[in-house]
C-alpha positions in Angstrom: -86.2 39.7 16.9 -84.1 42.7 15.5 -83.9 41.7 11.5 -81.3 43.0 9.7 -81.4 43.3 5.8 -78.5 43.5 2.9 -78.2 44.1 -0.1 -75.5 43.4 -2.8 -74.3 46.2 -6.0 -72.1 44.7 -7.9 -70.7 45.2 -11.5 -72.7 44.9 -14.4 -70.3 42.4 -16.0 -67.1 40.6 -14.2 -64.4 38.4 -16.4 -62.5 36.2 -14.4 -59.5 34.0 -15.4 -55.6 34.6 -16.6 -55.7 35.8 -19.5 -59.1 38.3 -19.2 -57.2 41.2 -19.8 -57.2 40.5 -23.2 -61.2 41.2 -23.0 -60.8 44.9 -22.8 -59.9 45.4 -26.5 -63.1 44.2 -28.0 -65.0 45.7 -25.2 -63.5 49.4 -26.1 -64.2 48.3 -29.9 -67.7 47.4 -30.1 -68.6 50.9 -28.2 -66.4 53.3 -29.3 -65.9 56.3 -26.8 -63.5 58.6 -25.8 -62.1 56.8 -23.3 -58.9 58.1 -20.8 -57.0 55.6 -19.3 -55.5 55.8 -15.5 -52.9 53.4 -14.6 -49.9 52.8 -12.6 -46.1 53.6 -13.6 -46.0 50.1 -13.3 -48.4 48.8 -15.8 -46.7 51.2 -18.4 -43.6 49.5 -17.4 -44.7 45.8 -18.0 -44.8 43.3 -20.3 -48.8 43.3 -20.1 -49.0 47.3 -21.7 -46.7 46.4 -23.9 -48.7 43.6 -25.3 -51.9 45.5 -25.7 -50.6 48.9 -26.4 -50.4 48.7 -30.3 -54.0 47.9 -30.7 -55.0 49.8 -27.2 -53.1 53.3 -27.7 -55.4 54.0 -30.9 -58.9 53.5 -28.9 -57.6 56.1 -26.1 -57.8 60.0 -26.0 -55.0 59.7 -23.2 -53.8 58.7 -19.8 -53.2 60.0 -16.6 -50.3 58.2 -14.4 -51.4 57.6 -10.4 -48.6 57.3 -8.2 -50.4 57.8 -4.9 -53.2 58.2 -3.1 -55.3 60.7 -5.2 -56.2 64.0 -3.2 -58.9 66.5 -4.1 -56.3 68.7 -6.0 -55.3 65.9 -8.1 -58.6 65.3 -8.6 -59.7 68.7 -9.8 -56.5 69.2 -11.9 -57.5 66.1 -13.8 -61.4 67.2 -14.3 -59.9 70.5 -15.2 -57.5 69.0 -17.6 -60.1 66.6 -19.2 -63.4 68.0 -18.7 -66.2 67.7 -21.6 -63.6 65.7 -23.8 -64.3 61.8 -21.5 -67.2 59.5 -22.1 -65.2 56.4 -20.9 -62.8 55.7 -18.3 -60.5 52.5 -18.0 -58.6 52.4 -14.7 -55.6 49.5 -14.6 -53.6 49.6 -11.0 -54.2 49.1 -7.6 -56.2 50.3 -5.0 -55.3 53.9 -5.5 -55.6 53.5 -9.0 -58.8 52.7 -9.0 -60.0 55.0 -6.5 -58.6 57.9 -8.5 -60.5 56.4 -11.6 -63.5 56.6 -9.8 -63.4 59.7 -8.4 -62.2 61.8 -11.5 -65.4 59.8 -13.3 -67.7 61.3 -10.6 -66.4 64.8 -9.9 -66.4 65.5 -13.6 -70.1 65.1 -13.6 -70.5 68.1 -11.2 -69.7 71.9 -11.2 -67.7 71.6 -7.7 -64.6 71.1 -6.0 -64.0 67.6 -5.2 -63.7 68.5 -1.2 -67.9 69.7 -1.5 -68.9 66.1 -2.1 -66.4 63.8 0.1 -67.6 62.2 3.2 -66.4 64.0 6.6 -66.0 67.6 5.2 -68.4 67.9 2.2 -71.3 69.8 2.1 -73.2 68.7 -0.7 -74.2 65.1 -2.2 -73.9 63.7 -5.2 -76.9 62.6 -7.8 -74.9 59.4 -8.5 -74.0 61.1 -12.0 -70.9 58.9 -13.5 -68.8 58.3 -16.1 -69.3 54.2 -17.2 -65.9 52.5 -15.8 -64.1 49.6 -16.4 -61.8 49.0 -13.5 -58.9 46.4 -13.7 -57.0 45.7 -10.7 -53.2 44.8 -10.2 -53.2 43.9 -6.8 -55.8 42.0 -4.6 -56.2 43.9 -1.8 -58.9 46.9 -1.7 -61.6 45.3 -4.3 -61.9 48.5 -5.4 -63.4 47.3 -8.5 -66.4 46.3 -6.7 -67.2 49.0 -4.4 -69.2 51.8 -4.3 -67.0 54.4 -2.8 -64.1 56.5 -4.3 -61.3 57.1 -1.4 -59.7 60.4 -1.6 -56.6 61.2 0.6 -55.6 65.3 1.8 -52.9 64.7 4.0 -51.4 68.6 2.9 -54.7 70.8 3.9 -57.8 68.9 5.2 -56.2 66.2 6.8 -59.0 64.0 5.9 -59.2 60.7 4.2 -62.7 59.7 3.1 -65.0 58.7 0.2 -66.9 59.5 -2.9 -69.9 57.2 -2.1 -72.7 56.3 -4.6 -73.9 52.7 -5.8 -74.0 54.1 -9.4 -69.8 54.7 -8.9 -69.5 50.5 -8.8 -67.1 50.1 -11.7 -69.9 48.7 -14.4 -67.3 46.0 -15.6 -64.5 44.6 -13.7 -61.8 42.5 -15.2 -60.1 40.6 -12.8 -56.9 38.6 -14.4 -54.4 37.1 -11.8 -51.8 37.3 -14.6 -51.2 40.9 -13.6 -50.2 40.0 -10.4 -47.4 37.8 -11.3 -43.7 39.2 -10.5 -45.2 41.6 -7.3 -42.9 42.0 -4.5 -43.3 40.2 -1.6 -44.5 43.0 1.0 -47.0 44.1 -2.1 -48.5 41.1 -2.0 -48.6 40.4 1.6 -49.3 43.7 2.4 -52.6 44.1 0.4 -53.5 40.5 0.4 -53.8 41.2 4.6 -55.7 44.3 3.4 -58.1 41.7 1.6 -58.4 39.8 4.9 -59.1 42.5 7.2 -62.4 43.6 4.8 -64.0 40.0 5.0 -63.0 39.3 8.8 -64.3 43.0 9.3 -67.3 42.4 8.0 -67.6 38.5 9.3 -67.6 40.3 13.1 -69.8 43.3 12.3 -73.0 44.1 13.5 -74.3 45.2 10.2 -73.9 41.4 9.5 -76.5 38.7 8.7 -76.4 35.1 7.0 -76.0 36.4 3.4 -72.7 39.1 4.6 -71.2 36.2 6.8 -71.5 33.8 3.9 -69.8 36.2 1.4 -67.4 36.8 4.1 -66.5 33.1 4.7 -66.1 32.8 1.0 -63.5 35.0 0.6 -61.6 34.0 4.1 -61.8 30.2 2.0 -59.8 32.0 -0.8 -57.5 34.2 1.2 -56.8 30.9 3.0 -55.8 29.1 0.3 -53.5 31.7 -1.0 -51.9 33.0 1.8 -48.7 30.8 1.9 -48.1 30.7 -1.4 -48.4 34.1 -3.1 -45.1 34.6 -3.9 -44.3 31.2 -5.3 -43.3 30.9 -9.1 -44.8 28.2 -10.3 -48.6 26.2 -10.4 -49.0 26.7 -7.0 -48.3 30.2 -7.0 -50.4 31.0 -10.0 -53.5 29.3 -7.9 -52.7 31.4 -5.0 -52.5 34.4 -6.6 -55.8 34.0 -8.5 -57.5 32.4 -5.2 -56.4 35.9 -3.2 -58.0 38.5 -6.0 -61.1 36.2 -6.0 -60.8 37.0 -1.9 -60.0 40.4 -2.5 -63.2 40.9 -4.8 -65.6 39.1 -2.4 -63.9 41.6 0.4 -65.1 44.5 -1.5 -68.8 42.9 -1.8 -68.4 42.0 1.9 -67.3 45.5 2.9 -70.0 47.0 1.0 -72.7 45.1 2.5 -71.6 45.1 6.2 -69.2 47.7 6.6 -65.8 47.7 8.8 -65.1 48.0 12.5 -62.2 49.1 14.3 -58.9 48.5 12.7 -60.5 50.4 9.4 -61.7 53.0 12.0 -58.2 53.6 13.5 -56.8 53.0 9.8 -58.7 55.5 8.3 -57.5 58.5 10.5 -53.7 57.5 10.4 -53.9 57.2 6.8 -55.2 60.8 7.1 -51.7 62.1 8.5 -49.3 59.5 7.5 -47.9 58.3 4.6 -47.9 54.6 5.4 -49.3 51.9 3.1 -53.0 51.1 4.0 -52.6 47.5 4.1 -49.7 47.3 6.2 -51.6 49.9 8.3 -54.6 47.3 8.6 -52.4 44.5 9.6 -50.2 45.6 12.0 -53.5 46.7 13.8 -55.1 43.4 13.1 -53.0 41.3 15.7 -53.8 43.5 18.5 -56.9 43.5 17.9 -56.8 39.6 18.0 -55.7 40.0 21.0 -58.8 41.7 22.3 -60.9 39.2 20.6 -59.6 36.1 22.8 -60.3 38.2 25.7 -64.0 39.0 24.3 -66.7 38.3 26.6 -69.2 39.3 24.0 -71.1 36.6 23.5 -71.9 36.9 19.7 -68.1 37.7 19.3 -67.2 33.8 21.0 -69.8 32.2 18.9 -68.7 33.9 15.3 -64.5 33.4 16.2 -65.6 29.4 16.9 -67.7 29.3 13.7 -65.0 30.7 11.8 -62.4 28.6 13.2 -64.1 25.3 12.3 -65.1 26.4 8.9 -61.2 27.8 8.1 -59.2 24.9 9.6 -61.6 22.3 10.2 -61.0 22.2 14.3 -61.8 24.0 17.4 -59.6 25.8 19.3 -59.5 27.6 22.4 -58.4 30.5 21.5 -59.3 31.0 18.2 -58.3 34.5 17.5 -54.4 33.6 19.0 -54.4 30.8 16.8 -55.2 33.0 13.5 -53.0 35.2 14.4 -50.3 32.8 14.9 -51.1 31.1 11.4 -51.3 34.4 9.7 -47.7 35.1 10.8 -46.2 31.9 10.4 -47.6 31.6 6.8 -47.2 35.2 5.5 -44.4 35.5 2.1 -43.4 38.9 4.5 -43.0 39.9 8.1 -44.7 43.3 7.5 -45.7 43.8 11.3 -41.8 43.8 12.1 -39.9 47.1 12.5 -42.2 49.3 13.4 -42.9 52.6 12.0 -43.5 55.3 14.7 -46.1 57.6 15.9 -45.6 60.5 17.8 -47.4 61.1 20.6 -49.5 64.0 19.1 -50.2 61.8 16.2 -52.2 59.1 18.4 -54.3 61.6 20.1 -55.3 63.3 16.4 -56.1 59.5 15.6 -57.6 58.6 18.5 -60.0 61.5 18.8 -61.2 61.2 15.3 -61.2 56.9 15.3 -64.6 54.9 15.3 -65.6 51.4 15.0 -69.4 51.8 13.9 -70.2 48.6 12.8 -68.5 46.8 15.3 -70.2 44.3 18.0 -68.2 45.8 20.6 -67.4 49.1 21.3 -63.7 49.7 22.3 -62.5 52.6 24.3 -59.7 54.9 23.7 -57.8 53.0 26.2 -58.1 49.7 23.9 -57.5 52.0 20.9 -54.8 53.4 22.5 -53.2 50.0 23.0 -53.6 48.7 20.0 -52.1 51.5 18.2 -49.3 51.2 20.7 -48.9 47.2 19.8 -48.6 48.1 15.9 -46.4 51.0 15.7 -43.2 52.5 18.2 -45.4 55.2 20.1 -42.6 57.8 20.9 -43.4 61.4 22.9 
């Protein structure tokens, strides 16, 4: 019998609850260190920053604003600017901010440029040296606050989206404060949340999965189902929905770290190397054709897992569980992100297909099936 083992590597401390951003100040004060903040422009303009900035600014040596997925050049410039001056990093923002901070915290401890350590294109392994990091997500999507990888995107020169990865890169501390999600645009809420679901769903279906990883993923999907329909409500129900999604996102980070991801992210990662499309939206667009493939799957374990998931999430069986799930997701979305398809050229499609993989999938999806997924998700032009 093939026994699959798994391990979970999580934050040393995790603070969860509305208002938990207030934990940041005593954490910094009780262990004074030269601290650099990475954040988004939206956070700097928020009432949350206004409330803590008088006490926070004296505890920082400076800040960097992250406006997009960090490139190797971005990281190298930050490292050059701050090398030797920083003892701790705080990251407050979405997945791009957290990944940028994680990458900086690591690369600042090495002598070579970022590309030399990057998966897919690098030639030098990381030792695990990194600065201590406090991660505070302002979106519920990537789960970067609890993963061991920092995603780096180079669309200009090397056309690669890949990770710096080591168990030590998991942030030591995560603060999960759903207040930071309040007021986010519907599209941001929906696209980030569907990224969370895809992490959990692909981990559930992963060939590397076992009862431990699947229970983690199932717990996350239950929180997702609870939150998905009400993410943008401005009442107690909406507040509870956003808190549930933040929990789902954290569990999604744990799940993907343990069980890996599948063909959706295998395609999405390559697409993200050449197109500046929101990663969560890309995953969501690809999810729906993937669900159609699942309903036609004859793989016995896939069939069993989908039937089990249908019962666990919705309390009843269904002859076509993947189709039911697709319809439920669309009917209850706060924003129809899958409409108004963006374009991909024929050459871009071929570029993506030449590099995509679903290494953790139970099924080996053919190039024709992957092409069909892209054609369903995007307007593909000659």
